[in-house]
C-alpha positions in Angstrom: 81.2 112.2 123.9 80.5 108.9 125.6 77.3 107.1 125.1 76.6 104.4 127.7 73.8 101.8 127.9 71.7 103.3 125.2 69.3 101.5 122.8 69.4 102.7 119.2 66.4 101.5 117.1 64.1 102.9 114.4 62.2 105.0 116.9 65.4 106.7 118.2 67.4 106.4 115.0 71.1 105.6 114.4 73.7 107.8 116.0 74.1 111.1 114.2 77.8 110.8 114.4 80.0 107.7 114.8 83.5 109.2 114.4 85.5 109.5 117.7 82.4 108.5 119.7 82.6 106.0 122.5 79.7 103.5 122.7 79.7 101.3 125.7 77.1 98.6 126.5 74.8 100.0 123.7 72.4 98.0 121.7 71.6 98.6 118.0 68.4 97.0 116.8 66.7 96.8 113.4 68.8 99.5 111.8 69.8 99.8 108.2 73.5 100.9 108.2 74.5 99.8 104.7 77.6 101.7 103.6 77.6 103.6 106.9 80.9 105.1 107.9 81.6 103.9 111.5 85.3 105.0 111.2 87.1 105.9 114.4 84.2 104.8 116.6 84.9 102.9 119.8 82.4 100.1 120.5 82.8 98.3 123.8 80.4 95.5 125.0 77.9 96.4 122.4 75.3 94.3 120.5 73.9 94.6 117.0 70.6 92.8 116.5 68.9 92.4 113.2 70.9 95.2 111.6 72.0 95.6 108.0 75.7 96.7 107.8 76.5 95.7 104.2 79.7 97.3 103.1 79.9 99.4 106.3 83.3 101.2 106.6 85.2 100.3 109.7 88.5 102.2 109.4 90.2 102.4 112.8 86.9 101.3 114.4 87.4 99.6 117.8 85.3 96.5 118.2 85.8 95.2 121.7 83.4 92.4 122.8 80.9 93.3 120.1 78.2 90.8 119.2 76.3 90.6 116.0 73.0 88.7 116.0 70.9 88.1 112.9 72.8 90.8 111.0 73.7 91.2 107.4 77.4 92.2 107.0 78.0 91.4 103.4 81.2 92.8 102.0 82.5 94.2 105.4 86.2 94.5 105.6 87.3 93.9 109.2 91.0 94.3 108.2 90.8 98.1 108.8 89.4 97.8 112.3 91.6 98.9 115.2 93.4 95.7 116.2 93.6 96.7 119.9 91.3 94.4 121.9 89.5 93.3 118.8 86.9 90.8 119.9 83.7 90.0 118.0 81.1 87.2 117.8 78.5 86.3 115.2 75.2 84.4 115.5 72.8 83.8 112.6 74.6 86.4 110.5 75.2 86.7 106.7 78.9 87.3 106.4 79.2 86.6 102.7 82.3 88.2 101.1 83.6 89.5 104.4 87.3 90.0 104.7 89.4 89.2 107.8 93.1 89.9 107.3 95.7 89.9 110.1 92.9 89.6 112.7 93.2 88.0 116.1 90.0 85.9 116.1 91.0 83.5 119.0 87.9 81.8 120.4 85.6 83.7 118.1 82.2 82.1 117.6 80.5 81.9 114.3 77.2 80.3 114.9 74.8 79.4 112.1 76.4 82.0 109.7 76.7 82.2 106.0 80.3 82.8 105.1 80.2 82.3 101.3 83.3 83.8 99.8 84.6 85.1 103.1 88.4 85.5 103.3 90.5 84.6 106.4 94.1 85.5 105.7 97.0 85.6 108.3 94.5 85.2 111.2 94.9 83.7 114.6 91.8 81.5 114.9 92.9 79.3 117.8 89.9 77.9 119.5 87.4 79.5 117.2 84.1 77.7 116.5 82.4 77.6 113.2 79.1 76.0 114.2 76.6 75.1 111.4 78.2 77.6 109.0 78.1 77.5 105.2 81.8 78.0 104.2 81.2 77.7 100.4 84.1 79.4 98.6 85.5 80.7 101.8 89.3 81.2 101.7 91.7 80.1 104.5 95.3 81.1 103.9 98.2 81.3 106.3 96.1 81.0 109.4 96.7 79.4 112.8 93.9 77.0 113.2 94.8 75.2 116.5 91.7 73.6 118.0 89.3 75.2 115.6 86.0 73.4 115.5 84.7 73.0 111.9 82.9 69.8 112.8 79.3 71.0 112.1 80.1 73.3 109.2 79.8 72.4 105.6 81.2 73.2 102.1 84.6 73.7 103.6 87.6 73.6 101.3 90.9 74.2 103.0 94.5 73.4 102.2 96.2 72.0 105.3 99.6 73.0 103.8 98.6 76.7 103.7 97.5 76.8 107.3 98.8 75.7 110.7 96.5 72.9 111.8 96.7 71.2 115.2 93.8 69.4 116.9 91.3 71.1 114.6 88.0 69.3 114.4 86.3 68.3 111.2 83.4 66.0 110.3 83.9 63.0 108.2 81.9 64.8 105.5 84.4 67.7 105.4 87.4 65.5 104.7 87.1 65.8 100.9 87.4 69.6 101.3 90.8 69.1 102.8 92.0 67.0 99.9 90.6 69.1 97.0 93.9 70.2 95.6 94.9 66.5 95.0 91.9 66.0 92.6 91.0 62.7 94.2 87.8 60.9 93.7 86.3 59.9 97.1 83.3 57.6 97.3 
């Protein structure tokens, strides 16, 4: 069943079934979807606003041009999403302890997000933007970080030898986080 241009909110409730459903140009507002099983759903050009999706299950979920605004996504594992046409964006979201593994995140925007303890492993992040994000304890390993913009984010610790960096942007205040492994004292 295809659901097109529908608004799901507390008055209409969340979808009764996610699996094998196609949602196109739908908006999900003010819903609590903690631990919800969204497996095998196809979401295209959809938007989540002020939703709680903590520990939501996204096995084989297709996220194509899906935007999350003011959402809580603590502990969500994006590794299990369908990789085909995977494209997401985040604004003012709590993404603490999220997991991105083998994801194509080219040009993905993370705007004013909390990413404490988030993991980015084996990701293509070319042209991604981390604007005003808290990257405390975030892990970046074996990623391609060409032209990534970290210039306004903070608490970044990243080993340049464990990632491919080219023309990435950092603020002067972030430089100590690039040298952490050398145990230097910078004043």
